[in-house]
VMD Tcl script that builds the backbone (N, CA, C; Angstrom):
set m [mol new atoms 354]
animate dup $m
set s [atomselect $m all]
$s set {name element resname resid chain x y z} {
  {N N UNK 1 A 59.790 120.749 130.124}
  {CA C UNK 1 A 59.487 121.622 131.218}
  {C C UNK 1 A 58.405 122.498 131.129}
  {N N UNK 2 A 57.610 122.692 132.566}
  {CA C UNK 2 A 56.904 123.733 132.351}
  {C C UNK 2 A 57.245 124.667 132.854}
  {N N UNK 3 A 56.743 126.012 131.871}
  {CA C UNK 3 A 57.212 127.384 132.731}
  {C C UNK 3 A 56.320 127.597 133.928}
  {N N UNK 4 A 56.938 128.285 134.857}
  {CA C UNK 4 A 56.270 128.954 135.974}
  {C C UNK 4 A 56.884 130.282 136.279}
  {N N UNK 5 A 55.875 130.875 137.338}
  {CA C UNK 5 A 56.338 132.218 137.524}
  {C C UNK 5 A 56.537 132.651 138.956}
  {N N UNK 6 A 56.877 133.415 139.570}
  {CA C UNK 6 A 56.471 133.964 140.929}
  {C C UNK 6 A 55.421 134.892 140.891}
  {N N UNK 7 A 54.648 134.954 141.716}
  {CA C UNK 7 A 53.560 135.856 142.010}
  {C C UNK 7 A 53.960 137.434 141.324}
  {N N UNK 8 A 53.365 138.013 140.475}
  {CA C UNK 8 A 53.761 139.239 140.092}
  {C C UNK 8 A 54.673 139.462 139.327}
  {N N UNK 9 A 55.417 138.534 138.891}
  {CA C UNK 9 A 56.661 138.503 137.797}
  {C C UNK 9 A 55.860 137.895 136.548}
  {N N UNK 10 A 56.498 138.282 135.277}
  {CA C UNK 10 A 56.173 137.812 134.087}
  {C C UNK 10 A 56.500 136.592 133.699}
  {N N UNK 11 A 55.410 135.832 132.899}
  {CA C UNK 11 A 55.485 134.438 132.641}
  {C C UNK 11 A 56.799 134.364 131.357}
  {N N UNK 12 A 57.985 133.613 131.734}
  {CA C UNK 12 A 58.995 133.784 130.831}
  {C C UNK 12 A 58.940 132.126 129.947}
  {N N UNK 13 A 58.699 132.090 128.685}
  {CA C UNK 13 A 58.646 130.963 127.859}
  {C C UNK 13 A 59.909 131.036 127.090}
  {N N UNK 14 A 60.596 129.740 127.150}
  {CA C UNK 14 A 61.375 129.463 126.630}
  {C C UNK 14 A 61.299 130.147 124.635}
  {N N UNK 15 A 62.273 130.082 123.980}
  {CA C UNK 15 A 61.891 130.357 122.662}
  {C C UNK 15 A 63.282 129.276 122.142}
  {N N UNK 16 A 62.473 128.320 121.187}
  {CA C UNK 16 A 63.772 127.611 120.380}
  {C C UNK 16 A 63.784 128.313 118.888}
  {N N UNK 17 A 65.569 128.557 118.629}
  {CA C UNK 17 A 65.986 129.012 117.528}
  {C C UNK 17 A 67.169 128.277 117.294}
  {N N UNK 18 A 67.252 128.497 115.845}
  {CA C UNK 18 A 68.631 128.055 115.386}
  {C C UNK 18 A 69.786 128.966 115.045}
  {N N UNK 19 A 70.701 128.177 115.977}
  {CA C UNK 19 A 72.034 129.367 115.538}
  {C C UNK 19 A 72.336 128.500 114.601}
  {N N UNK 20 A 72.937 129.462 114.079}
  {CA C UNK 20 A 74.001 129.326 112.345}
  {C C UNK 20 A 75.029 130.098 112.734}
  {N N UNK 21 A 76.635 129.314 113.190}
  {CA C UNK 21 A 77.475 130.015 113.566}
  {C C UNK 21 A 78.755 129.926 112.368}
  {N N UNK 22 A 79.350 130.940 112.112}
  {CA C UNK 22 A 80.441 131.063 111.494}
  {C C UNK 22 A 81.622 131.066 112.410}
  {N N UNK 23 A 82.831 130.211 112.362}
  {CA C UNK 23 A 83.784 130.189 112.632}
  {C C UNK 23 A 85.180 130.579 112.117}
  {N N UNK 24 A 86.476 130.875 112.716}
  {CA C UNK 24 A 87.728 131.357 112.153}
  {C C UNK 24 A 88.029 130.189 111.692}
  {N N UNK 25 A 89.551 130.141 110.913}
  {CA C UNK 25 A 90.303 129.255 110.455}
  {C C UNK 25 A 90.759 128.914 111.923}
  {N N UNK 26 A 90.934 127.313 111.804}
  {CA C UNK 26 A 91.837 126.734 112.974}
  {C C UNK 26 A 93.046 125.912 112.416}
  {N N UNK 27 A 94.020 126.312 113.265}
  {CA C UNK 27 A 95.449 125.609 113.349}
  {C C UNK 27 A 95.202 124.571 114.431}
  {N N UNK 28 A 95.543 123.097 113.869}
  {CA C UNK 28 A 95.657 122.072 114.865}
  {C C UNK 28 A 97.013 121.886 114.603}
  {N N UNK 29 A 97.976 121.463 115.823}
  {CA C UNK 29 A 99.347 121.296 115.799}
  {C C UNK 29 A 99.618 119.860 116.544}
  {N N UNK 30 A 99.202 119.204 115.995}
  {CA C UNK 30 A 99.612 117.593 116.098}
  {C C UNK 30 A 100.960 117.270 116.749}
  {N N UNK 31 A 101.412 116.447 117.723}
  {CA C UNK 31 A 102.403 116.360 118.185}
  {C C UNK 31 A 103.516 115.618 117.349}
  {N N UNK 32 A 102.894 114.734 116.309}
  {CA C UNK 32 A 104.015 114.059 115.395}
  {C C UNK 32 A 103.674 114.421 113.994}
  {N N UNK 33 A 103.585 115.742 113.804}
  {CA C UNK 33 A 103.368 116.737 112.261}
  {C C UNK 33 A 103.330 117.896 112.343}
  {N N UNK 34 A 103.293 118.418 110.923}
  {CA C UNK 34 A 103.445 119.831 110.835}
  {C C UNK 34 A 101.897 120.205 111.088}
  {N N UNK 35 A 101.803 121.412 111.424}
  {CA C UNK 35 A 100.446 122.213 111.852}
  {C C UNK 35 A 99.660 122.048 110.721}
  {N N UNK 36 A 98.090 121.861 110.801}
  {CA C UNK 36 A 97.446 121.801 109.876}
  {C C UNK 36 A 96.365 122.718 110.079}
  {N N UNK 37 A 96.245 123.600 108.789}
  {CA C UNK 37 A 95.038 124.907 108.962}
  {C C UNK 37 A 93.662 124.590 108.335}
  {N N UNK 38 A 92.788 124.414 109.026}
  {CA C UNK 38 A 91.159 124.288 108.579}
  {C C UNK 38 A 90.523 125.495 108.519}
  {N N UNK 39 A 90.250 125.536 106.963}
  {CA C UNK 39 A 89.565 126.791 106.528}
  {C C UNK 39 A 88.110 126.585 106.901}
  {N N UNK 40 A 87.581 127.161 107.545}
  {CA C UNK 40 A 85.758 127.346 107.692}
  {C C UNK 40 A 85.311 128.160 106.966}
  {N N UNK 41 A 85.659 128.917 106.216}
  {CA C UNK 41 A 84.993 130.162 105.632}
  {C C UNK 41 A 83.902 129.299 104.598}
  {N N UNK 42 A 83.644 128.324 104.022}
  {CA C UNK 42 A 82.507 127.701 103.588}
  {C C UNK 42 A 81.987 126.980 104.009}
  {N N UNK 43 A 81.792 126.982 104.816}
  {CA C UNK 43 A 81.045 125.843 106.172}
  {C C UNK 43 A 80.455 126.830 107.685}
  {N N UNK 44 A 79.176 126.508 107.952}
  {CA C UNK 44 A 78.535 126.923 108.994}
  {C C UNK 44 A 78.097 125.901 109.880}
  {N N UNK 45 A 78.015 126.291 111.065}
  {CA C UNK 45 A 77.910 125.104 112.266}
  {C C UNK 45 A 76.266 125.443 112.758}
  {N N UNK 46 A 75.218 124.663 112.791}
  {CA C UNK 46 A 74.052 124.952 113.217}
  {C C UNK 46 A 73.567 124.089 114.510}
  {N N UNK 47 A 72.695 124.769 115.397}
  {CA C UNK 47 A 72.238 123.720 116.150}
  {C C UNK 47 A 71.091 124.647 116.759}
  {N N UNK 48 A 70.272 123.611 117.485}
  {CA C UNK 48 A 68.632 124.155 118.220}
  {C C UNK 48 A 69.226 124.535 119.574}
  {N N UNK 49 A 68.697 125.505 120.153}
  {CA C UNK 49 A 68.909 126.070 121.547}
  {C C UNK 49 A 67.506 126.767 121.935}
  {N N UNK 50 A 67.449 126.463 123.439}
  {CA C UNK 50 A 66.317 127.278 123.856}
  {C C UNK 50 A 66.800 128.805 124.641}
  {N N UNK 51 A 66.163 129.788 124.173}
  {CA C UNK 51 A 66.561 131.211 124.948}
  {C C UNK 51 A 65.269 132.054 125.578}
  {N N UNK 52 A 65.409 133.134 126.046}
  {CA C UNK 52 A 64.233 133.543 127.335}
  {C C UNK 52 A 63.837 134.565 125.896}
  {N N UNK 53 A 64.974 135.017 125.216}
  {CA C UNK 53 A 64.376 136.126 124.269}
  {C C UNK 53 A 65.161 135.958 123.061}
  {N N UNK 54 A 64.708 136.336 121.663}
  {CA C UNK 54 A 65.790 136.439 120.507}
  {C C UNK 54 A 66.835 137.334 120.554}
  {N N UNK 55 A 67.903 137.196 120.750}
  {CA C UNK 55 A 68.991 138.161 120.471}
  {C C UNK 55 A 68.802 139.141 119.259}
  {N N UNK 56 A 69.745 140.234 119.533}
  {CA C UNK 56 A 69.376 141.401 118.697}
  {C C UNK 56 A 70.879 140.967 118.428}
  {N N UNK 57 A 70.990 141.982 117.073}
  {CA C UNK 57 A 72.451 142.105 116.143}
  {C C UNK 57 A 73.296 142.766 117.637}
  {N N UNK 58 A 74.579 142.443 117.395}
  {CA C UNK 58 A 75.492 142.768 118.189}
  {C C UNK 58 A 75.897 142.018 119.628}
  {N N UNK 59 A 74.171 141.745 120.319}
  {CA C UNK 59 A 74.276 141.276 121.488}
  {C C UNK 59 A 75.088 139.708 121.182}
  {N N UNK 60 A 75.809 139.254 122.462}
  {CA C UNK 60 A 76.626 138.182 122.458}
  {C C UNK 60 A 75.703 137.192 123.359}
  {N N UNK 61 A 75.985 135.681 122.648}
  {CA C UNK 61 A 75.169 134.615 122.824}
  {C C UNK 61 A 76.086 133.654 123.575}
  {N N UNK 62 A 75.675 132.904 124.800}
  {CA C UNK 62 A 76.578 132.068 124.921}
  {C C UNK 62 A 75.994 130.545 124.636}
  {N N UNK 63 A 77.193 129.691 123.844}
  {CA C UNK 63 A 76.817 128.184 123.219}
  {C C UNK 63 A 77.357 127.157 124.110}
  {N N UNK 64 A 76.965 126.060 124.308}
  {CA C UNK 64 A 78.103 125.050 124.581}
  {C C UNK 64 A 78.035 124.046 123.193}
  {N N UNK 65 A 79.426 123.607 123.455}
  {CA C UNK 65 A 79.775 122.486 122.527}
  {C C UNK 65 A 79.961 121.151 123.248}
  {N N UNK 66 A 79.823 119.825 123.317}
  {CA C UNK 66 A 80.285 118.939 123.878}
  {C C UNK 66 A 79.901 119.050 125.374}
  {N N UNK 67 A 80.328 118.203 126.483}
  {CA C UNK 67 A 79.809 118.388 127.562}
  {C C UNK 67 A 80.586 119.645 128.405}
  {N N UNK 68 A 81.453 120.154 127.932}
  {CA C UNK 68 A 82.337 120.900 129.076}
  {C C UNK 68 A 82.806 121.841 128.439}
  {N N UNK 69 A 82.731 122.451 127.004}
  {CA C UNK 69 A 82.806 123.644 126.547}
  {C C UNK 69 A 81.671 124.551 126.104}
  {N N UNK 70 A 82.236 125.904 126.689}
  {CA C UNK 70 A 81.005 126.898 126.572}
  {C C UNK 70 A 81.718 128.181 125.964}
  {N N UNK 71 A 81.287 128.767 124.508}
  {CA C UNK 71 A 81.905 129.868 124.248}
  {C C UNK 71 A 81.231 130.670 123.558}
  {N N UNK 72 A 81.413 131.964 123.480}
  {CA C UNK 72 A 80.471 133.141 122.845}
  {C C UNK 72 A 80.509 133.502 121.488}
  {N N UNK 73 A 79.542 133.813 120.953}
  {CA C UNK 73 A 79.254 134.111 119.810}
  {C C UNK 73 A 78.572 135.432 119.927}
  {N N UNK 74 A 79.075 136.470 118.486}
  {CA C UNK 74 A 78.411 137.869 118.581}
  {C C UNK 74 A 76.891 137.619 117.195}
  {N N UNK 75 A 75.977 137.748 117.731}
  {CA C UNK 75 A 75.005 137.955 116.570}
  {C C UNK 75 A 75.000 138.777 115.557}
  {N N UNK 76 A 74.979 138.786 114.337}
  {CA C UNK 76 A 74.925 139.339 113.146}
  {C C UNK 76 A 73.901 139.812 112.618}
  {N N UNK 77 A 72.664 138.437 112.810}
  {CA C UNK 77 A 71.391 138.716 112.336}
  {C C UNK 77 A 70.191 137.839 112.944}
  {N N UNK 78 A 69.368 137.835 112.977}
  {CA C UNK 78 A 67.953 137.200 113.414}
  {C C UNK 78 A 67.148 137.354 112.337}
  {N N UNK 79 A 66.521 136.257 111.800}
  {CA C UNK 79 A 65.579 136.007 111.113}
  {C C UNK 79 A 64.603 134.995 111.319}
  {N N UNK 80 A 63.315 135.317 110.746}
  {CA C UNK 80 A 62.363 134.142 110.949}
  {C C UNK 80 A 62.129 133.371 109.829}
  {N N UNK 81 A 62.005 131.992 110.001}
  {CA C UNK 81 A 61.977 131.089 108.910}
  {C C UNK 81 A 60.382 130.335 108.897}
  {N N UNK 82 A 59.613 131.254 107.868}
  {CA C UNK 82 A 58.418 130.992 107.811}
  {C C UNK 82 A 57.979 129.283 107.869}
  {N N UNK 83 A 58.499 128.542 106.822}
  {CA C UNK 83 A 58.378 127.351 106.830}
  {C C UNK 83 A 58.742 126.496 107.912}
  {N N UNK 84 A 59.955 126.700 108.841}
  {CA C UNK 84 A 60.052 125.943 109.984}
  {C C UNK 84 A 59.767 126.616 111.075}
  {N N UNK 85 A 59.157 127.593 111.093}
  {CA C UNK 85 A 58.280 128.315 112.264}
  {C C UNK 85 A 59.424 128.394 113.485}
  {N N UNK 86 A 60.589 129.396 113.245}
  {CA C UNK 86 A 61.916 129.358 114.068}
  {C C UNK 86 A 62.466 130.453 113.723}
  {N N UNK 87 A 63.159 130.948 114.556}
  {CA C UNK 87 A 64.315 132.175 114.003}
  {C C UNK 87 A 65.183 131.381 113.753}
  {N N UNK 88 A 66.203 132.063 112.937}
  {CA C UNK 88 A 67.468 131.417 112.668}
  {C C UNK 88 A 68.370 133.076 113.013}
  {N N UNK 89 A 69.305 132.664 114.034}
  {CA C UNK 89 A 70.257 133.631 114.557}
  {C C UNK 89 A 71.704 133.059 114.033}
  {N N UNK 90 A 72.002 134.213 113.105}
  {CA C UNK 90 A 73.431 134.197 112.348}
  {C C UNK 90 A 74.270 134.634 113.381}
  {N N UNK 91 A 75.509 134.014 113.809}
  {CA C UNK 91 A 76.329 134.355 114.756}
  {C C UNK 91 A 77.946 134.304 114.311}
  {N N UNK 92 A 78.880 135.178 115.107}
  {CA C UNK 92 A 80.019 134.597 114.529}
  {C C UNK 92 A 80.821 134.364 115.981}
  {N N UNK 93 A 81.841 133.468 115.755}
  {CA C UNK 93 A 82.644 133.441 117.031}
  {C C UNK 93 A 83.196 134.671 117.248}
  {N N UNK 94 A 83.162 134.715 118.594}
  {CA C UNK 94 A 83.432 135.906 119.652}
  {C C UNK 94 A 85.038 136.474 119.519}
  {N N UNK 95 A 85.638 135.231 119.768}
  {CA C UNK 95 A 87.323 135.676 119.474}
  {C C UNK 95 A 87.984 135.825 118.386}
  {N N UNK 96 A 89.127 136.034 118.193}
  {CA C UNK 96 A 90.175 136.128 116.723}
  {C C UNK 96 A 89.936 134.406 116.510}
  {N N UNK 97 A 90.297 134.012 117.465}
  {CA C UNK 97 A 90.786 132.389 117.080}
  {C C UNK 97 A 90.064 131.418 117.965}
  {N N UNK 98 A 90.086 130.301 117.297}
  {CA C UNK 98 A 89.430 129.433 118.088}
  {C C UNK 98 A 90.570 128.195 118.644}
  {N N UNK 99 A 90.646 127.690 120.078}
  {CA C UNK 99 A 91.702 126.775 120.404}
  {C C UNK 99 A 90.897 125.186 119.819}
  {N N UNK 100 A 92.050 124.609 119.918}
  {CA C UNK 100 A 91.779 123.160 119.151}
  {C C UNK 100 A 90.774 122.345 119.941}
  {N N UNK 101 A 90.811 122.754 121.253}
  {CA C UNK 101 A 89.881 121.979 122.211}
  {C C UNK 101 A 88.676 122.487 122.111}
  {N N UNK 102 A 88.292 123.681 121.771}
  {CA C UNK 102 A 86.915 124.140 121.280}
  {C C UNK 102 A 86.290 123.699 119.976}
  {N N UNK 103 A 87.530 123.354 119.039}
  {CA C UNK 103 A 86.667 123.058 117.530}
  {C C UNK 103 A 86.366 121.584 117.636}
  {N N UNK 104 A 87.365 120.777 118.289}
  {CA C UNK 104 A 87.465 119.294 118.703}
  {C C UNK 104 A 85.755 118.908 119.318}
  {N N UNK 105 A 85.687 119.946 120.310}
  {CA C UNK 105 A 84.070 119.900 120.927}
  {C C UNK 105 A 82.989 120.033 120.157}
  {N N UNK 106 A 83.299 121.126 119.164}
  {CA C UNK 106 A 82.279 121.613 118.195}
  {C C UNK 106 A 82.121 120.430 117.304}
  {N N UNK 107 A 82.829 120.249 116.761}
  {CA C UNK 107 A 82.856 118.935 115.394}
  {C C UNK 107 A 82.441 117.859 116.088}
  {N N UNK 108 A 82.652 117.344 117.214}
  {CA C UNK 108 A 82.498 116.330 117.535}
  {C C UNK 108 A 81.070 116.030 118.750}
  {N N UNK 109 A 80.181 117.403 118.451}
  {CA C UNK 109 A 79.192 117.454 119.308}
  {C C UNK 109 A 77.888 116.821 118.280}
  {N N UNK 110 A 77.100 115.820 118.808}
  {CA C UNK 110 A 75.901 115.462 117.418}
  {C C UNK 110 A 74.872 116.574 117.419}
  {N N UNK 111 A 74.907 117.410 118.488}
  {CA C UNK 111 A 74.044 118.574 118.331}
  {C C UNK 111 A 74.301 119.481 117.633}
  {N N UNK 112 A 75.325 119.818 117.234}
  {CA C UNK 112 A 76.313 120.735 115.973}
  {C C UNK 112 A 75.646 119.687 114.704}
  {N N UNK 113 A 75.390 120.510 113.836}
  {CA C UNK 113 A 75.590 120.048 112.264}
  {C C UNK 113 A 76.501 120.702 111.488}
  {N N UNK 114 A 77.245 120.333 110.716}
  {CA C UNK 114 A 77.885 121.475 109.865}
  {C C UNK 114 A 77.186 121.375 108.367}
  {N N UNK 115 A 77.106 122.800 108.052}
  {CA C UNK 115 A 76.401 123.235 106.654}
  {C C UNK 115 A 77.280 123.547 105.647}
  {N N UNK 116 A 77.809 122.921 104.899}
  {CA C UNK 116 A 78.567 123.713 103.502}
  {C C UNK 116 A 77.612 124.806 102.866}
  {N N UNK 117 A 77.980 125.949 102.584}
  {CA C UNK 117 A 77.772 127.191 101.954}
  {C C UNK 117 A 77.445 126.801 100.515}
  {N N UNK 118 A 77.581 126.164 99.975}
  {CA C UNK 118 A 77.659 125.787 98.480}
  {C C UNK 118 A 76.236 125.174 97.685}
}
mol reanalyze $m
mol bondsrecalc $m
mol representation Tube
mol addrep $m
């Protein structure tokens, strides 16, 4: 994609950054068994995205998972990574709980990578 602009407007160049997402525990309720609780406290999910500007702490960022899921996450910090030459934006899932559909879309999206914290 080649950036373009209208006469007199500033040129906006997309910035690539990595989202480092923390999600809450998820409870899956299969039809044929007991509920299953998935503890995500020791896992982060990462994805490269393009944005117009690096988001600041406290801002809400919209991200996608799968072809149909969009959800919000709240930025907790943004750090420049010298070796990778990009910003890493740490976020927390914006809602208190995540639906099974959103979780399924996240873990099955090839662009999102799970990263253990140990």
